N, C-alpha and C positions, 0 to 999 in steps of 0.2 A: 504494499500499500504506500502510495506516496503524494505527498500536496504537490499541487499544482501552483503555479506562480500566478495563477488568475485571481485577482484581488477579490472576487466574489467568495471565496474562503470555502468552494466545494473540495471534498476530498476524493480522489480517484481510488476505485476498488474493483476487484474483479473475481468472480467464483472461481475457485480452484478447481482443478480436475478431479474426479472422484477416481481413486485406485481400484485397481482389480480386486483386493482384499475387500473393500468397501463394498464393491458390487456384490461380491458374493455373499458378505453380511447381510445386506439388504435384501438378497435373494432369501437367505434363511429367514429372516423376520417376516418377509410377505407369505412364504410356506407357512410357517406357524401360524401366522394370523388367519390364513385360510382355513387351516385345520381347527382352530378355535371356532372359528365362523361354522363351519360344517357340525360340530358338536353343539354349539349355540342353537342352530337351527334346528338339530334333532330333537333339541329339548323344547324350544319354541312352539314347534308345529304337532303339539299332542291334543288329542280331542277332548280332555278334560281341562284344558286351559281355555277353553271357549266360553266366555260369557255370553253377551249380545252377539249373534253371529254376523251381523251387518257390521257392526262397531269392529269386532275382532278381525274382520277380512279387510276394514279399511285401516286398522292399526297395523296390520302384518303388512298391508301394502305400501304404507307411508315409511315404516321403520325399515323395512328391507330394500325399499327403493334406496333411502339414504345410506345404507350399509353397502348397496351396490355401486354407489357414486364412490364411496370410500376406498371401495376395493379397485375400481378403475382407476382412481388416483395412485394406489400402489403399484399397479401395472406400467402406469405412466413413468412413476419413478425409476422403474428397471431399465427404462430406456434413456435415463439422463445421460446427456451430451454434451460437451462444450468444444469449440474449437481448440486443437491443441496449441496453436499458435496464431495471432492474429496476421495475415499476409500483409506486407507493405502495400501501400495504394501506389497504383502506377501514376507516373507524372503526366501532366497535361490533361487530365479528365475536365471535363466542363461540369461545374457543378452549381446547381441553385438551392438557397435556403428560402422556404417559405414560411413566413410568421404571420398572423393576422391581428387586427385591432378592431375593437367594437365600442360603439359609444358607451361611456358608463365605466370604461376598464381604466386603471390608473395610468396616466402618461410616464409616471415614474417607472412602473413596472416594464412597460415596452421600451422605455431607453435602456433599461438594463439589460433586457434581452438582445436588444439591437447593438449594444457596446460588445455583449460577449460574443455574438455573431461576427464582428468586425474582427475580433482578435482570433478567430479560428486561423491556425496556421496554413491549412491546404486552401491554395488560391480558389476562390468561389464569388458568387454573386448573392446578394442577401435582397430578398423583396419584402417589402411589407405591404400586406394585402388589407387595404384600410377600407373600413365601412364606418368612418365617423365623418362628422361635419366641421371636425376642428383642425385648423390648419396647424396646430402645434404637432401633430402626429407627423404631419408631412415634414416640418423641420426638424423633427427628431430622427427619421430616416435618412434626410440628405446630410445631417451632422454627423451620423455615424456611417457614412457611405453605402447606404442602401437605397435601391430604388423604391420608388413609391408607386403603388398602382391604386386609385381610387375605385373601388369595387363595391359601391353602395347598391343595396337592394338586389342583389344576386341571390336567385333562390339556390336552396340547397345548403344553407349555413357555410360552415367551414369548407365542406367538401365542394361545394359550388365555386366558391372562391377560388381554392386550388385548381379546378378543372378550368375556370377562367385564365388564372395564370398560366396555366399550361399551355393555352394558347397564345398568349403573348411572350412566350420565352422558348429559348432552343436549347438549354442544357440538358446533357443527356443523363444527369442523376439530380434527384430531389430529395433533399432532406426537409422534412415537414416538422416544425416546432411549434408547439403551443407556446402564446405569448408570455407565459407566466414561467417559461423554462430557461434556465441559464446553462448554455452549453460551454463545455471546457475547450479551450485552445486545440487540444488533440482530437476532439470530438470525431472528425472525418478519417482519422487514421486508423480508428477502430472499425470501419463500416466499409471503406471503398475497396480495399484489398479483396474482399470476397466476391466482388464483381468481376473478377479476372473469368469466373466461371459463369460464361454465357448465358447459363439458364437460371441464374438467380435474379429474380425479380425484386426482392427487396431484402434488407438487413434491419434487424430490429435489435436495438440494445436495450439494457435495463432501465427501470423508473425509479427516481428516488426524489427526496422533498426535503428542501431547506427550512421548512416552516412545521415538522412533524412534532416538536416538543413544545409548542407555543400553547396547545390545549390538551384536554384528554381525548376530546374527539379526533382531533388531527393526528395524535398518537395512535388511536385505535385505528382510524383510517388507513394509515400508513403501513401499519403492521399486518393489516387485513390483505394488502396487495403482495406484501414481500413473499409470500409463500406461491404466489402466482409467477410474480417476477424471477422469482429463482428456481426451485426445483420442477414446479410444473412447465414453466416455458424451457426449461433444460431437456424435460422429458419429451415434450412435443416437438421440440428441434431433433432428438433423435428418432422420433417418429416422422421426421419430415412435414410437421403440421404447425411449426411455429406461426404464431398469430401477430399481425401488424398490429401496433397500438396507436392510438390518433396522434401520438408525440414521439419524438425521438426514432423516427424510423427514415430509413434512406431509400428511395425507390429509383428504379431503372425507368425512365421516360418510355422505352419500349414496351415494357410490360404494362404500364398502366395505359397507353395508348392501344393496347391490344385487347383491352377490355371496356373501351370506351371512356377511360377517366376514372378519376377516382369514385368509391362508390358514395352515393348519397342516401343518409339515413340517419337514425339516432344512434346507431352502432355502425358508422361508416367505415371503420378501421375493420371491424370483424368482417363487413361484407366485400371489402376490398380483398382481404385475405383470401376468402373462399373463391371469390372470381378469379383472382390470380393462381391458386392452386388448380381451379378447374381447367384453366388454361393450358396446366403442364409446368408453369414456374415454379422453381425452387425458393425455399425460404432460408435465411440463418438467422439463429439467435445468439447474438454474443453477449453472455452476461456479464457486461462491465456497467460501471456508474460514470459515464461522463458527461452528465447532466442532471441538475436537479429544478425541481419544479414547486408548485403549490398543491396541498391536499387541503380539502373542507376543515375549517377550524370551528365551526359550529354543527349542532346535529340538524338544524333544518336544512343546511346546504348539502350535508352529507347524504339525507333522504332524498332530497332533490335529484342528486346525481345517480344516486342508486336506483330512483324510479325511472329516470333517462335511461339507464342502462337496461333494466328488466325491459322496458317497452321496447327498445332497439334490437334486443337479442330475440326476444318472442316474434317480433316482425319478421327476422330472417329465418328463425326456425319454422315458421309456418307459410311465409311467402316465397322467399328467397332460395333456401337451402334445398328444397325438393326440385327445382328447376335446374341446381348445378351439380347435383349427385352423380350424373353420369361421367363427368370429368374428374372426379375425386377418387383417389385411393380408397381402399377400405379403411384404414386408419383414419384418414382424413373425414371420411363421412362419420366414423364414430365419434370423433374428437369434437368435430363441430356440432354435431348434434348434442351432446353431452354440454358442450358450452351452451348452447342456446336453450337448453333445459334448465340451466344452473337455478334460475330465479322461480321455478316451481317450489323452492324451499320456503317461500312465503306462504304458500297454501299448506304446506306440510308442518312448519311453526304454527298456523293457525289452528290447525286440526288438534296439535298435542296441547295448544292453549285452551282449546274448548273441552276437552275431556274431564278435566276436574270440576268444571260447571255442569256438564251434563250428570255427572255422578252425584253432585251436591243438590242438585234440583230434581233429580228423576230417581237417584239410586242404582241406575244402570251402570255396569261395569263390562267394558269391551272384553276384558280378558280376567280369568281367575288363576294368577299364577303366584305362587308364595314368593314373598320379596326376597327371602333369603336364597332360594335356589336362584332368582333371577340374578342375583349379586355374584352367586358363585360362578354361573355360566357366562354372565356378562363381563365380569371384571378382567377375565384374561383377554377377552377380545379388546377392551378399553386399554389394559395395559400396554398390548401389542401395538395398536394405533397409535398410542401416544409416543412409545419408542421410535416407530417409523417416523412419525411427524418430526419429532426432534432431531432425529438422525439425519434426514433429507436437508 
């Protein structure tokens, strides 16, 4: 781990390679977990455990669906892979950096991002895709050596502006940055080298935050993402299913053009990933922190963010994904379906919360299971699951 000379005080860090012994140990943990689950399932599905038959099967459906997602996570972890070495970027590539600005966003935040973009070492052009009526944003772009595009009232939110900017530019590689992210001077050194493989359509790096200790919500929201940006994305990378995130992703222009531009929607990054993979483009996930951004600091903002993501992934699950299945590999179909169904957790948690109220008001129990037996059979699963989580 090393400190950058960047005055924004972020710290570079990189996930280390998992050793063969650790892979074997993880495999042993997963096998032990599956054995414990088989024993637990054999105990769970006993006829004398049924209380109210409809509630029992609803409880079993939701409970074992949650368990199945955990097991899928274990299988994904078994495929954890990171690049052994980041290849040196070729000289002379034409690179663009796109970032956006909207009315109501702090000018200081935009200026901080533009300054950091100016300091990126690899030669590039920075473009501010501006959706404000404030001339101060144009001045900020010009002061920091960035090109200013006035893109007001373009449909499609950020993705719409990206697509419009693609029409107005010619660079062969495009880094998309959120306006609250501060990239390091070495950012492009950790992405461009992978494009030597002409089938690589995008390179995603990890995500981290410089405000995660400002509140309890911020810390929790950040921690929630780290398992995804760490072992989950590394496993998806090993399966050829790494997902593009809305920020810190570098795209090949040719790849974006092959799918008609950046996907538009509430989960436009996920949609773009699926379309690129369905066209045969490869992805790379390089688990390095070379940029830091903002995470929601209050619970209201966090809930709004989660609601947007939930609506976005369900839109993709039911509308877009079925149309793109044909071009995806088996693992890509499986992974994207699982990601799209993630927010079913809301329905499941609502059901579990409802059960005590049903019992207190009606006396109806979904299941009649001795609590001590549930603990004896379930604690082994909980123990293995906790070990795997902290191990990865």
